[in-house]
C-alpha positions in Angstrom: 38.5 -50.7 -51.2 36.7 -52.3 -48.4 33.4 -51.1 -46.9 33.9 -47.4 -46.7 36.5 -45.9 -44.4 38.5 -47.7 -41.7 40.6 -44.7 -40.7 39.3 -41.1 -40.6 41.1 -37.9 -39.6 39.0 -35.0 -38.3 40.6 -31.6 -37.4 38.4 -30.2 -34.6 37.9 -26.8 -33.0 34.8 -27.7 -30.9 32.5 -25.4 -32.9 29.4 -26.3 -34.8 31.5 -27.4 -37.7 33.2 -30.0 -35.5 29.8 -31.6 -34.7 28.8 -32.0 -38.4 32.3 -33.3 -39.3 32.2 -35.9 -36.6 28.6 -37.0 -37.4 29.6 -37.3 -41.1 32.7 -39.4 -40.2 30.6 -41.7 -38.0 28.2 -42.2 -40.9 31.0 -43.1 -43.3 33.1 -45.2 -40.9 33.4 -48.9 -41.6 30.9 -50.8 -39.6 33.2 -53.8 -39.0 35.8 -51.7 -37.2 37.1 -48.2 -37.6 39.5 -45.6 -36.1 38.5 -42.0 -35.9 41.4 -39.6 -35.3 40.6 -36.2 -33.7 43.2 -33.5 -34.2 43.2 -30.1 -32.4 45.7 -27.4 -33.3 46.6 -24.7 -30.8 47.5 -21.2 -31.9 51.3 -21.1 -31.9 52.9 -19.1 -29.1 56.5 -20.2 -29.7 58.6 -21.4 -32.6 59.4 -24.7 -31.0 58.6 -27.7 -33.0 55.9 -30.2 -32.1 57.3 -33.4 -30.4 55.3 -36.6 -30.8 54.6 -38.4 -27.5 52.7 -41.7 -27.4 49.2 -41.0 -28.8 49.5 -37.2 -28.2 51.5 -34.8 -30.4 52.7 -32.1 -28.1 55.1 -29.3 -27.7 56.9 -29.0 -24.3 55.4 -25.6 -23.7 51.8 -26.8 -24.2 51.6 -28.1 -20.6 49.3 -25.4 -19.3 45.7 -24.8 -18.4 44.5 -24.2 -21.9 46.0 -27.5 -23.1 44.5 -29.4 -20.3 41.1 -27.9 -21.1 41.5 -28.9 -24.7 42.5 -32.5 -23.7 39.5 -32.7 -21.5 37.2 -31.7 -24.4 38.9 -34.2 -26.7 38.4 -36.9 -24.1 34.7 -36.0 -23.8 34.3 -36.2 -27.5 36.3 -39.4 -27.7 34.1 -41.1 -25.1 30.9 -39.9 -26.7 31.9 -41.3 -30.1 33.1 -44.7 -28.7 29.9 -45.1 -26.7 27.7 -44.3 -29.7 29.5 -46.3 -32.3 30.2 -50.0 -32.1 33.7 -51.3 -33.0 35.1 -47.7 -33.2 38.3 -46.6 -31.6 39.1 -42.9 -31.2 42.6 -41.4 -31.0 43.2 -37.8 -29.9 46.0 -35.5 -30.9 47.0 -32.0 -29.9 49.6 -30.0 -31.9 50.8 -26.4 -32.1 51.3 -24.4 -35.2 49.4 -23.7 -38.5 46.3 -25.8 -39.1 47.1 -26.6 -42.7 50.7 -27.8 -42.0 49.6 -29.8 -39.0 46.9 -31.6 -40.9 49.4 -32.5 -43.5 51.9 -33.8 -40.9 49.2 -35.7 -39.0 48.0 -37.3 -42.3 51.6 -38.5 -43.1 51.8 -40.1 -39.6 48.2 -41.5 -39.4 47.7 -42.4 -43.1 43.9 -42.0 -43.0 41.6 -43.2 -45.7 39.6 -40.0 -45.4 40.0 -36.5 -44.0 36.8 -34.6 -43.0 36.8 -30.8 -42.8 34.0 -28.8 -41.3 33.5 -25.5 -43.1 32.3 -22.3 -41.4 30.2 -19.7 -43.1 33.0 -17.1 -43.4 35.0 -19.3 -45.8 37.3 -20.3 -42.9 37.5 -23.8 -41.7 38.6 -22.8 -38.2 37.6 -19.6 -36.4 41.2 -18.4 -35.8 43.0 -19.7 -38.9 43.5 -18.8 -42.5 41.4 -20.8 -44.9 42.3 -24.4 -45.4 42.1 -25.5 -49.0 40.7 -29.1 -49.0 41.7 -29.5 -52.7 45.3 -28.6 -52.0 45.2 -30.9 -49.0 43.9 -33.8 -51.1 46.6 -33.1 -53.7 49.5 -32.7 -51.2 48.6 -35.7 -49.0 47.1 -38.1 -51.6 44.1 -38.8 -49.2 40.5 -38.0 -50.0 39.2 -34.8 -48.3 35.5 -34.3 -47.6 34.1 -30.8 -47.0 30.9 -30.5 -45.0 29.0 -27.3 -44.2 28.5 -26.5 -40.5 24.7 -26.5 -40.8 24.5 -29.9 -42.6 22.2 -32.2 -40.6 21.6 -35.0 -43.1 24.6 -37.3 -43.3 23.1 -39.6 -45.8 24.2 -39.6 -49.4 21.3 -40.2 -51.9 22.5 -38.3 -55.0 26.1 -38.1 -56.2 27.5 -36.0 -59.0 30.6 -37.3 -60.7 32.5 -35.1 -63.3 34.4 -37.1 -65.9 37.2 -35.5 -67.9 39.8 -36.9 -70.3 40.4 -40.2 -68.6 38.4 -42.9 -66.8 38.4 -41.9 -63.2 39.0 -45.3 -61.6 39.6 -44.0 -58.1 36.3 -42.1 -58.2 34.6 -45.2 -59.6 35.8 -47.4 -56.8 34.5 -44.9 -54.2 31.2 -44.1 -55.9 30.5 -47.9 -56.1 30.9 -48.3 -52.4 28.7 -45.3 -51.6 26.0 -46.3 -54.1 25.8 -49.8 -52.6 25.6 -48.4 -49.0 23.0 -45.7 -49.7 21.4 -47.0 -53.0 22.4 -43.5 -54.2 21.6 -42.2 -57.7 24.6 -41.2 -59.8 24.8 -38.3 -62.3 27.9 -38.3 -64.6 28.6 -34.9 -66.1 31.1 -33.3 -68.4 31.6 -30.3 -70.7 31.9 -31.1 -74.5 35.3 -29.5 -74.9 36.7 -31.8 -72.1 36.4 -34.8 -74.4 35.6 -35.6 -78.0 32.0 -36.9 -77.9 32.2 -38.1 -81.5 34.7 -40.8 -80.7 33.5 -44.0 -79.1 36.8 -45.8 -78.7 38.5 -44.6 -75.6 35.8 -42.2 -74.7 36.2 -41.8 -71.0 32.7 -40.3 -70.4 30.8 -43.1 -72.1 33.2 -45.8 -70.8 32.7 -44.6 -67.2 28.9 -44.8 -67.7 29.3 -48.3 -69.1 31.4 -49.5 -66.1 29.0 -48.1 -63.5 25.9 -49.4 -65.4 27.5 -52.9 -65.5 28.5 -53.0 -61.8 25.6 -51.3 -60.1 21.8 -51.4 -59.9 21.5 -47.8 -58.8 20.0 -45.2 -61.1 22.7 -43.7 -63.4 22.3 -40.7 -65.6 24.8 -38.8 -67.8 24.5 -35.2 -68.8 26.5 -32.8 -71.0 26.9 -29.4 -69.3 27.2 -26.0 -71.0 29.9 -23.5 -70.4 33.6 -23.1 -70.4 34.2 -23.3 -66.6 33.8 -26.9 -65.6 33.9 -26.4 -61.7 31.3 -23.7 -61.9 29.1 -25.7 -64.1 29.4 -28.8 -61.8 28.4 -26.8 -58.8 25.4 -25.1 -60.4 24.2 -28.4 -61.7 24.6 -30.2 -58.4 22.7 -27.4 -56.5 20.0 -27.4 -59.2 19.2 -31.1 -58.8 19.7 -31.2 -55.0 22.7 -33.4 -55.0 24.3 -34.5 -51.7 27.8 -35.1 -52.9 30.2 -34.1 -55.6 33.3 -36.2 -56.3 36.1 -34.0 -57.8 39.7 -34.3 -58.7 41.6 -31.3 -57.1 42.6 -28.7 -59.6 40.8 -28.5 -62.9 37.6 -29.8 -61.5 37.6 -27.5 -58.4 39.1 -24.1 -59.2 36.3 -21.7 -60.2 38.5 -18.6 -60.3 42.3 -18.5 -60.7 42.4 -14.8 -60.0 40.7 -15.0 -56.6 42.0 -18.6 -56.0 38.4 -19.6 -55.5 37.4 -23.3 -55.4 34.1 -25.1 -55.3 34.3 -25.4 -51.6 34.6 -21.7 -51.1 31.5 -21.1 -53.2 29.2 -23.2 -50.9 26.5 -21.4 -49.1 26.0 -21.8 -45.3 22.6 -23.4 -45.9 24.0 -25.8 -48.5 23.6 -29.5 -47.8 26.1 -30.3 -50.6 29.3 -32.0 -49.6 32.5 -31.9 -51.7 34.8 -34.9 -51.8 38.2 -34.1 -53.3 40.2 -37.1 -54.4 43.4 -37.4 -56.3 43.2 -39.7 -59.4 45.3 -42.7 -59.9 48.3 -41.9 -62.0 47.5 -44.9 -64.3 43.9 -44.6 -65.5 44.2 -46.8 -68.6 42.7 -49.9 -67.2 39.1 -50.2 -65.9 38.8 -51.3 -62.3 36.2 -53.9 -63.4 38.2 -55.4 -66.2 
């Protein structure tokens, strides 16, 4: 992985969550050249499919006043980003349909290295849509999905919490190394005892992950054993307790707090929380250390 992210996708609705998502994307964008892709989804009024045209994804019936107003807002945002960020190109897209499906489709076309989702206080990621599950999005697209709260002002990342389960999380390690180098961030590795056998030293993913990071970084690294039988809930409580800025999680077992209510870590974030959640699918083959 090169210096952070060269291509970022941001779904936008022009609310306060759009501002924080854009600011966070700018902070994480590769300084040697990056592409920020802005996607706006219009509430469907017809059942016609979206037709891609050049750099804009449009339906034939979207040529109306509302669409032109949306395009004007996107152009304003595009110009503001390109003026404020060196070596950054901004692409804009307009689609019609459900937000979740359109983000998936845009990700398949754009192939971003990161998707940034701005979260509103009502557990909805856009004012008119049903909730978007960033963890499901990360799992279905394979791309990392970052959730930021709409009131988050600080885009810096100084303290990172990294859960470790039954395998060495090489993809997490690669990303946390880049973030730690950029921000000199402290790292806290966490696990719950029943996730791994702490009595075994050979093949112990928790201690091996600590060793890898300790060898490759000069940043402060701590490791902690959490109590409880709900790993996602324990992770969130620990991160909030120590004032962490970011949690790196694998979607699924590390994010789902309640199966009954289908509640994930992202849904439990408070409006005032500065905590960001980065959901990232693991590599399928985690047997070999990235530093070996």
